[in-house]
N, C-alpha and C positions, 0 to 999 in steps of 0.2 A: 628047553630054551621056546621051542619050535611049537608045542605044543601051548604054551603061554601065549605066545605071539597068536594061534589061532584060537584060542579062547578068545582073545580080545578082541580080534574082528568080528568072531562072532557074536559076543556082544553089539559091537557098536554097529555090524548092519542091522541087529535088532532093535536096537535105538533108532536109528534114520527110520526104520519102517514105520515104531511105533509113532516117531514123530509126522513123518505123513500121512500116515492115517488121521492123525489128530486134525492135522490139516484140510484133508478131504473131509471129514466130518463135523465142521466148528460147533459150537456151541449157537443157541437163539440170542444170545445176550453174551457181551465181551466188554471189556474193557475200552479196549483200542480198536481191534482188529477186525475189518470185513469177512464177511463170510466165505466160502469157495467161489468159485467160479459156476457152477450148476448146480442142480437139483437132477435126478436121475430117475424118477416118477413112470411108473406102470399105469398107465392109460387107465383102467380099468377103477386103477384105487380113487379116482377124482370122481366118479359117480356116486351118488351116497346110496348109503346099505337101506335095505327093507324092514330091517329090526332095531331092536336097541339092544348094544352091548352092556355086559354086565357094569353098574358103577364100581370103580376101582376102590379098593379096599382104603386108600388115602382118603377116600371121600366118607367113603359107609361108615368108616370104623372112627372117624373122626365126629365127636356129638355137637359140635359147634358148628359145622358147616353146613349150609345150604345147599342141594344139587342145583346145577345149571344145564340145564338141555334146549337143544333146537325147541325154539316153540311148534315148529310145524313138520317137526322129526319124529321121526318114533319112540322116541323116549319122552313125547309131550303126551303131560295128560289132557290135554285141548285138542290133539290131534284128530280123535272119534269125534269130534263136535265141531269142528267148523272146515271148511272149503280152504285150501292152499293158495295164496296167492299168487298168479305168473310171476313170472321173473320180471317182467315191463314194471306191473304194477306194485310190487315192491322196491322199484328204484324209484319208482317215482314219487312210494312213499318218501321214501329218501331223500328225494330233492327238495321235497316239501318242510322235512326237517330242518335241512343243509337252509333253505331259502330264512326259514325261521329263525335259524341261530344268526345268521348274517343280519339280518331286521334288528334284532336285539343288541348285537353288536356295533352296528352303522355306524354308530356316532364315535365310534375307537378308530376308525382307521386313521392313518396317519401317526397316530400313537406308540408307542413300545409299550407292550404290559410289563408292569411292575409286579416284584414278586409281593406277595399276600402277607401280613400279619394275622394273621388270621386274630402200652396195651393190652392184656388182655384181648378175651378174644371170645367173638360170636361167628358162624357161616353158615351160609342157607345156599341152596342149589338152583340154578336159572335156565332158561327155556329160550331158545332163539327164535323168533318171528317178526313178523313183517307190515300186520294190520295194525299196529297201535303205530304212528309217526312219532311220538317222541321215545320211543323203544322196544326192544327188539327183543330182550331175553326176560325168563320168567322166570320169578320163586315161589317156594310154597312157605307162607308164614302162616301163623295163628293169632285171630284175634279173641277176646272177650275171655270169659271165666262163667263154666267151662270152653275150654279152647276149641272155637271153631279153622280149620284150615279154609285158606285160599290161596290160589295160585296166580300172582300180580307180575304186572312188567316191573324190574328196578331197572333205577336210569340214571346214571349220573349227571342228566342234565334235565333231572328234575328235582325240585325240593319237595311241594305236600307230599304227604302219601296219603291216602285216600282208597275207596272201595265203595261199591254201593249199597244201599243199606235199604233196609225198611222200616217206612214204606215208599216206594218207588215211583214219581208220577212219569217219569220220562226215563224209563232205561234201557238197554239193548240185552238182549239176551245173553247169558254168563256162564260159563262151567259149570260152577258150584250154585247151592243155594245162597239169595243174597245175606248179606250179613244184618241181622234181629239182633238192636241194641237191648230190647228187652229181657231179651233171654239169656242176656250177661248181669252177672252181680256185681262188675269194674265197670262198670261203664257209666260216665258222666259227662252231661255237657259244659261246655264252656261259655260263659258269660259276654256279653257283650263288654262290659268294660273291664274285662280283664286285658294285660299286659300281652297274652299268647296271641288278643285278637285282632291287637294293633300290628303282629307281626306279619301278619298276611299281605298282599299285593293287593287282593282285593277282598273287601269285609264290608259286608254289614249288617242291620239287626233285626232280629225277627218279632215277629208281636209277643212273643216269650220272654226276650232279652239275649237268646241263643245268637253264638256269633256266627256268620251263616260265613263261606268264603266262595269263590269261584276260579278257576284256572279255564283259560284259554289256550289249546295247544297249536302249533306250526300248520296246521293241517285240518283247522278249524274241529277239530276235535273240541268237546267241554265237559267240565262237570261241578256241580253245586252242588253245596248242601249243608249241614250242619259240622261246625268244628266239635270234637268230643275229643276227651279221653279213655281209655279201656288197654289193660294189659295185654300187649303185644310178645309173639313165642317167635324169637328166633330159635330152630331147633334146639337145645336144651337149654336155652338161655329164655327169662322170661323178663320185661321189663312192661312195671307197671306206670299206670300213668302217661302214657305214649299218647300224643296227641296226632290226630287225624281227620282228612275229612272224611265226614259219612254222607255219599252222595247218593242226593235222591232226584235231582235231573242230570242225564247224561248220556251223552249222545258222541256220534263220530266213529273211529276207527277201532274200536277198542278189543277188535275182535271178539274172544271167547274169554279174555283175563278178567278177574274179578276187579281189579285196579293197578297200582302202583304202588312204586317203593323208592321213596326220591332220595336220591344220593348227594344231589347238591351239598352246598358249604352255608348257603343261607342259615338262619334261625330257625325256624321249622321243620327243616331235613333231619330223618333219622342222625348223620353224622352229628349233628350239630344238637340235639336232644340227647343222646348218648356220650356225647361228649366225655362227662367224666367217668363212666364207666370203660368206654374204649378207647378214652383220648383223642379221638378225631378221625382213627384209623382204619382202613378197610383193603380187603383184597380182593380180587376173582381171578379166574380161569375160565376162559370161554376155548370152548372143544373146537378142535379140528372139524370134525362133522358133526351132523344131525343125529347120528347115532351115537355120541359118545356124551358122557358128563364132564361139565365140570363144575366147579363152585364159586358160592360167594360167603364170607366172611368177614363179619365185622370183629377189631379191633387188630393188635397187634402181630397174634399169632399167627394170623396168615402173611406177615411179612418177617418171620422168624425164620423161616428155613432158607439152607445159605444158598450161593451165589446170585443174590440179587446186587446188581446197580444201578446208581442211586444218579435221576438230574432233578436238577431246580425247578419246583413248584413254583409257575406265576401266575399273577391274576391280573385280566384284564379290568378296569376300574369300571366299563360298562355294562358288564355280566360278571359280576364278583365272585359269585355261587358256581362258575364253570370252573373245568382244571386246566389249565394252559400249564406249558410244555416250553423249551426253547427247540424247534427244530433246523438245525445249521447244516445239514448237508446229507445229500442220499447218496449210496450206492449201488453200481448195476454188476453182476459179473466181475463183482470184486473190484472195481475200477469207482472212483471217486469220480463222480459228475461234476464237469466244470461250473458249476451256481454258487455265485458267490451267496456266503449267508447271509446277510445284508437284506436277496429278494424274500427270507421266511422273517425278516424280521419287523417290517409296517405292520400284515395285517396279525402277526401270532400266531400259534399253534394252540389248538384247543385239542384233549386227549379226551374222548368220547364212546360210555357203551351203548349209545342208540342209535348214531349214525354209522350205517351199512360200509359204503367204499371210502374210504377216503379222498381228501377234496387235499388241489394244491397248488402253490401261486402257479398262475398261466406259464410261465418262465421255467420255473420247476418240474412242471409235469412236461410240458412238450419236451424235456432235454432229458428225463426218465424215459418219455417214450420212443424218442430217437433210438436210445439204446438198447433198448428193450426190441425193439423191432430190430436193429442190424443183429443183434444175435439168435431172433427166431428167423431170419430167412428162410432156413429150410424146411419151413413147416408152409401149407398155403392157406390162405387168409381167407377170414369167413366175418361176415356180415355183422355192422356194430350192433351192440345190445342198449338200448335208450342210452344211458349217458357213458356206455363206455364202448369206445372208438377202435380200440386197439383189440381184434378178435382172431381167433384161430379156428381151422378144421383139423380135428386130429385122428380122423374117421381112420381104420385102417392101420394106426400106429400100434404096438404095444410098449412100447416107453417113449419118450418126450426128454430133451433137456431141454428145463426151463433155467434161466436165469437166476440168481441168488440178488435180491434185492436187500440193504439195510439202510435203516435211518438212523442217522449221527445223530445226536442229543449232545447239550451245553454239557460240559463238565467232561468231553471225552468218551461218552456211553454209544456204544454201537448198539444194535436192536436189529438182527436179521431175522427178516417176518417168514416166518413158515410156508412152506410151499401152499399149502392149501389157504394162504394170504395175501399170493404172490396172484393168482388165479380164480378168477371169477366164475364156474363152468355151470353155464345153461344146459348143455348138452357136450356130448363129445364133438359135433359138429361145430360148438361154438363157447370156445373157451376164451376167455377175454381178459386182459391186463385188470387187473381189480382197482386202480387205482381212476380219478379223474382231475380234470383241468378245472378250475374256478373262472371265470369269465374275466375277473377284473381282479389286478394284481394285489389292490387293495380289501377283497376280501380275507374273512377269518381262513385258516389252514383247518383241515381236520384230520385226526388220525383216527378213523374208523372202526368198528368190531371188528373187520373182516383182517384188518391189519396185525390184528391182539389177539389173534389166535392161539391156542395152548401157549402163551406167554403168563407166568403168575404178574398180576400187575398190583403193583401195592402203592396205594395211597396215605402221607402219611402228613395230613393239612395243619395238624400240631407243629409239625418239624419241616414244613415247606419244603417237599420231596414228596418225586415219585421215584420207585424203583421198578424194574422188572428181572423176569428171572427165566430161564430156561425150562422147558419142558413140564409145565406147572399140571397138565392135565395132559389125555390121551386127543 
């Protein structure tokens, strides 16, 4: 009997220990529970690596996935051919993008975003960067027959896909040879009289009756040229008659990328054009470091992996192609902050792959910064870095304790931000809280790509929901 009792208590003790470990190392995503109080971080791990890690088998073995890498990191195909921007320059470009989004949504101030009425699978690799104010992850896609590969920015905040084309009267220097439509047997011009031409925000007609497009971005970069169709190749998938821009005049801060892949919800986007094939679904995972790879995948296959938790997708009627979700609260150090949910309601919250740093309503940011600062009093302060005003000097430390941060969304979903999404590390002497406050409570809130690191993010526009899963990539 004593032996039986002893065995019971050993099992019970093991159960308690197992439960304790689960609490100490929570999932990045949960139905309701916040993460533990802090992350214990090796300071050296905060610095970027100088070499590219091997692509994970889950990406390399999946023929429908495109690889995602940091645009200015060691894995990027663009790195040897472009100068790396300073942190100040990167954050300045990020602010230009945010200002553009605010301008587009300005008439929405005071209105609650409403649900939009608006799989199969194919995936693409992406790289993070900052030279393009309209997005900073790139993927490699194929165009034409025979296929030619191009490294393009992918962006949930843009709709029209485009690449620089021959002949090019005003073009920037890019990584790959420019696309020459005369070398493709599947290329065709689109007529001015076509309904497709009328779908463009800005269009005109050439002397040969070819539809002409123009796109002006928030950082004053622009592209214009012919609207054409050709075969687009995403990993192993071929998409015939895909409509995109063949840019003959392109200028601005596009870096060395060859163009852009638009993942917005407008009719000209790849999401809408492939709706019959992929059911308006796609997913991605942005890597935690520039030396790691993530993925981009069209179709429901990217959201089929277990562990996803969902929150309703919303639409701002003034910017209907963008993806909004309902942020209702924030936790710091496992403690929910005393922020009324209505603080986030009026401007709404945009989920964006192209914005780098998340922007919060001023009252919400003040509460986040205040609590975070209280829990970081043991570390010396460092000067502000551009828009980042809460910075620390970790010089001489081997490990640091970083408070956990959870984002609470409608439907009881808690997304626990990866530690690499909590701190923006310019150097060990300047590691900053990777959030910023809006100047006006009526400005749109934005969940940027730094806070999305390592998460599987699944966009299901057909069913009006967005899913988050933990540990989607390294």
